[in-house]
C-alpha positions in Angstrom: -0.4 -0.2 0.1 2.9 2.6 0.5 5.0 1.9 -2.4 1.5 2.2 -4.5 0.7 5.9 -2.5 4.4 6.9 -3.1 3.5 6.1 -6.8 -0.1 7.8 -7.2 2.1 11.1 -5.2 4.8 10.8 -7.2 2.5 10.8 -10.7 0.4 13.5 -9.1 3.4 16.2 -8.7 3.8 15.7 -12.4 7.5 14.7 -12.0 8.9 12.6 -15.0 10.6 9.4 -13.7 12.9 7.5 -16.0 12.7 4.3 -13.9 13.2 2.6 -10.5 15.6 0.3 -8.8 15.7 -1.2 -5.2 14.1 -4.6 -3.3 12.5 -6.8 -6.0 8.9 -6.6 -4.4 8.9 -3.0 -3.8 10.2 -1.9 -7.6 7.9 -4.2 -9.0 4.4 -2.4 -6.9 6.0 0.3 -7.9 6.8 -0.2 -11.7 2.6 -1.5 -11.8 1.4 1.4 -10.3 3.5 4.1 -12.7 2.6 2.1 -16.2 -1.1 2.0 -14.8 -1.2 5.3 -14.0 1.5 7.2 -16.5 0.8 4.5 -19.5 4.9 4.3 -19.1 6.2 1.1 -20.6 8.0 -1.2 -18.5 11.6 -2.4 -19.6 13.3 -4.6 -16.7 17.4 -3.4 -16.4 20.4 -5.3 -14.1 19.0 -7.2 -11.8 21.6 -7.3 -8.8 22.1 -9.0 -5.2 22.9 -7.8 -1.9 25.6 -9.7 0.2 27.2 -8.9 3.2 29.9 -10.5 5.3 31.3 -10.3 8.9 34.0 -12.5 8.7 36.4 -13.0 5.6 37.2 -16.5 4.6 40.5 -15.8 3.2 41.2 -17.0 -0.2 43.5 -18.7 -2.7 46.5 -16.6 -2.4 48.0 -15.8 -5.8 50.8 -13.7 -4.9 50.8 -10.2 -4.2 49.2 -6.9 -2.2 47.2 -4.7 -1.8 48.1 -1.1 -1.9 46.2 2.4 -2.0 46.0 3.9 -4.8 47.8 7.1 -5.7 47.9 9.8 -8.2 50.3 7.6 -9.7 47.9 5.1 -11.1 45.2 8.0 -12.1 46.3 7.3 -15.9 45.8 3.3 -15.8 42.3 3.8 -13.2 40.4 5.8 -15.7 40.9 2.9 -18.3 40.0 0.8 -15.7 36.5 2.4 -14.6 36.1 3.3 -18.0 36.5 -0.4 -19.3 33.8 -1.2 -15.8 31.3 0.7 -17.0 31.1 -0.4 -20.6 31.1 -4.0 -19.8 28.9 -3.1 -16.7 26.1 -1.0 -18.4 26.3 1.7 -15.6 24.8 5.2 -16.4 26.3 8.5 -14.3 29.5 10.1 -13.2 32.1 10.0 -15.8 34.9 7.7 -15.0 37.3 10.6 -14.6 35.1 11.9 -12.2 34.9 8.3 -10.4 38.5 8.4 -10.7 39.2 12.1 -9.2 36.7 11.5 -6.2 38.5 7.8 -5.4 42.0 9.0 -5.6 41.1 12.3 -3.7 39.2 10.5 -0.6 41.8 6.9 -0.9 39.0 4.8 -1.5 40.8 2.6 -4.5 42.9 0.0 -3.7 44.9 -1.9 -6.1 46.2 -5.8 -6.4 49.4 -4.9 -7.1 51.7 -8.6 -8.9 54.2 -6.3 -9.0 52.5 -4.1 -11.4 48.7 -3.1 -10.2 46.3 -6.3 -11.2 43.2 -5.2 -9.9 41.0 -2.6 -8.3 38.4 -2.6 -5.5 37.1 0.7 -3.7 34.5 1.4 -1.6 32.1 3.9 -0.5 28.3 3.9 0.8 29.1 3.7 4.7 26.2 3.3 6.8 25.9 3.3 10.6 27.4 -0.6 11.0 28.5 -1.2 7.5 30.4 -0.4 4.2 30.0 -0.8 0.5 32.8 -2.4 -1.9 32.3 -1.4 -5.5 34.4 -0.7 -8.7 36.1 -3.9 -8.6 37.3 -4.9 -11.8 40.1 -6.9 -13.3 41.8 -6.6 -16.9 40.8 -9.7 -18.6 44.1 -10.2 -19.3 44.3 -10.6 -15.7 41.4 -12.8 -15.4 41.7 -16.6 -13.9 44.3 -15.8 -11.0 42.0 -15.0 -8.4 43.5 -11.0 -8.1 40.1 -10.3 -7.8 39.3 -12.1 -4.9 42.1 -11.5 -3.2 41.8 -7.5 -3.7 38.5 -7.5 -2.6 39.1 -10.0 0.6 41.9 -8.0 1.8 40.1 -4.4 1.6 36.8 -6.2 3.3 39.2 -7.1 6.3 40.4 -3.8 6.6 37.3 -2.4 6.9 36.2 -4.9 9.2 39.3 -3.9 11.2 38.7 -0.8 10.9 35.3 -1.2 13.2 32.5 -1.6 10.4 30.2 -4.8 11.6 30.0 -5.6 8.3 31.1 -5.2 4.4 28.5 -5.2 2.3 28.1 -5.1 -2.0 25.7 -5.4 -4.7 26.4 -8.8 -7.7 24.9 -8.9 -11.0 22.4 -12.0 -11.0 23.7 -12.1 -14.9 27.0 -12.8 -13.9 27.6 -16.0 -12.1 31.9 -15.7 -11.4 31.4 -12.9 -9.4 28.7 -14.3 -7.2 30.8 -17.5 -6.6 33.5 -15.6 -6.2 31.9 -13.2 -3.2 30.2 -16.4 -1.5 33.6 -18.3 -1.3 34.9 -15.0 0.5 31.9 -15.4 3.0 29.1 -12.9 2.2 25.7 -13.9 2.4 23.2 -12.8 0.4 20.4 -10.5 2.1 17.8 -9.8 -1.1 17.4 -9.0 -4.5 17.4 -6.0 -6.2 15.4 -5.0 -9.4 15.9 -2.5 -11.8 12.7 -1.4 -14.1 13.5 1.1 -16.9 10.1 3.2 -18.6 9.4 4.9 -21.9 
């Protein structure tokens, strides 16, 4: 009932709504209400699964180490985040802006062996947790466990700093990443769905 009321309030306010994303049940209800009121056509977008972990299961050591990214890594990170955004189909900030913000706040960590081979970032602090994002390994470095090692090291660092849990979102269409996170101890919390309106 609350989601229906929200859709009605947004519609009555004359707001343009290009889409909705959130927990699957709520977004489905909103989408159908919105379509009924506005005549919009619904198209399902990406479906994500939210995971969280309180205790990391250490992965196989692929060799190398985690290190915070620095200014000297800017050009490389812009290329990697450009590729990540393209592969993930994400709209929003430019890769340059993403990298600039992450470098300024020291939120990107690289796995090096000995040169950089994978990146992971963090953002979205909550009262008890914090989110891992921008996990990316270029194709030529995949299959060695670098992303697993980097996510594990970064997650453990964040837990050691006093977070009760670390969370992340994984594309349900990517069984590899979902399996990797589960092997590290991440547990499913809920499914998220995206719906676009035209």
